[in-house]
C-alpha positions, 0 to 999 in steps of 0.5 A: 311694526313700521320703521318709524315706530321701531326707531321711536321704540328703540330711542325710548329703550335707550333713554330708559336704560340711561346709556351715554351718548357722545361717541358718534351721536348725541341723542337717543333718537339719532343713535336709534336711527343709526343702529336700526338702519345699520342692522337692517342694511339701509343707507344711513342717509335714508330719506325718511319720506312717508314710504320709508316711515311706513315701511312694514318690517318683518318679525325677523327684522325686528328681532335682529334689531332688538338683539343689537339694542340688547347688546348696546344696553347690556355691554354699555359699549359705544355703538360704533364698536358694535357696528365697527363703523364711525362717521366724521364729516360724511366719511366712513371709518372702520373702528373697533375696541383697539382705538378711541371712537373718532369724534374729534372737532378738528374734523370740522375745521378741516372740512370747513377750511377755517384753518386754511388762512393760516396755512402756507400755500406751499404746505406739503407735510402734515403730522397727525399726532395721536392718530388713533384710527387715522381719521384726522390724517385721512381727512387732511389728505382728502382736504389737501391733495398735495400733502403727505401725512404721517400718523403717529401713535403710542398704541400699536393696536390703534395703528393697526386700525389706522392702517385698515382705514388708510387702505380703505381710502386708497391713501397708502401712497400718501399716508404712513404710520409709525409707533411713537411716544409723542414726537420721537419718531417725527422725522423732519419738519411739518407744515401742519400738526394736528393733535387730538391728545389725551386731555381728560383730567383725573377727576373727569376720568373717574366720572366717565360713564361705562361707554367711555371707559370701554375706550382705551384709557391711553387715548383719554387720560391726560393726568391731574389737570389733563395737560401732561401730554400737551406740556410735552407737545408744546415744548417739543413741537417747534423743533418739528415745524417749518417756519410758517407751520401751525399746530391745531390742538383739541383740548375738549372742556379743559380750557381753564386748565390749558390757560392756567398751564400756558398763560403766556401763549397767543392762542387762536380759538377756532369755532366748532359746533361745540363752541369756541373753546375746544379747538385752538390754533398755535403758530410756530412763532407763538410757541417758540418762546414757550419752548425755551422755558423749563 
């Protein structure tokens, strides 16, 4: 069997098994290519020219791939937990069951520089709140060489995963971590706060497919309307922000709930590959009035 045929076969198996995507890949074809190439030890950016498509695989190679696909289908775990690797904006991160699979759309706005016009040129401190495996903080450190980054998370397990990634990317001198309930351990002022919080509402949590339920619920569940953490964040954040600081916040598909909870906020919606209503930017000035409300 050729590489091309095996990827087609695996994609059909994944479709037939009705597995869920959205944790690193969005289609059966993409996930099939990822898992097959990873298991065979081929680079994920392999150029699928005619030679690669027609490469004949040994029975042993095919058996190894099929064993991995059986795990994916039977366990209904995210593929990234099987490979212990996830990619954001072309950057590789270690991941396991202790942390949510990194897929934040904030990675796009960091890579594209779409938040740069709002940043003070003298920005020096970045806070990655709900850091998970540390990917957003690391991407910020790579995008802005002049900054130091603090990653906060309530989960010690997630912070252990983040530390692996900090060391993998050689950022131990610029990114530190602390266990924190919200902003409790956010000492000093920050010029940029990044936050991909738990925002899934109760109804949506109950309807999640098994792959998403395999992730730590702490990183997903946001209460009845998904805004429990966000309410606390917007109340407390201004006190931790420098004069010209901004907050970049991901809320997924919860825009209606967000606007119902915070109708007075002057929000800048940022464009991403998922649309213009999942990532937003708030200046300190925009938040300060709401911080005074009970």
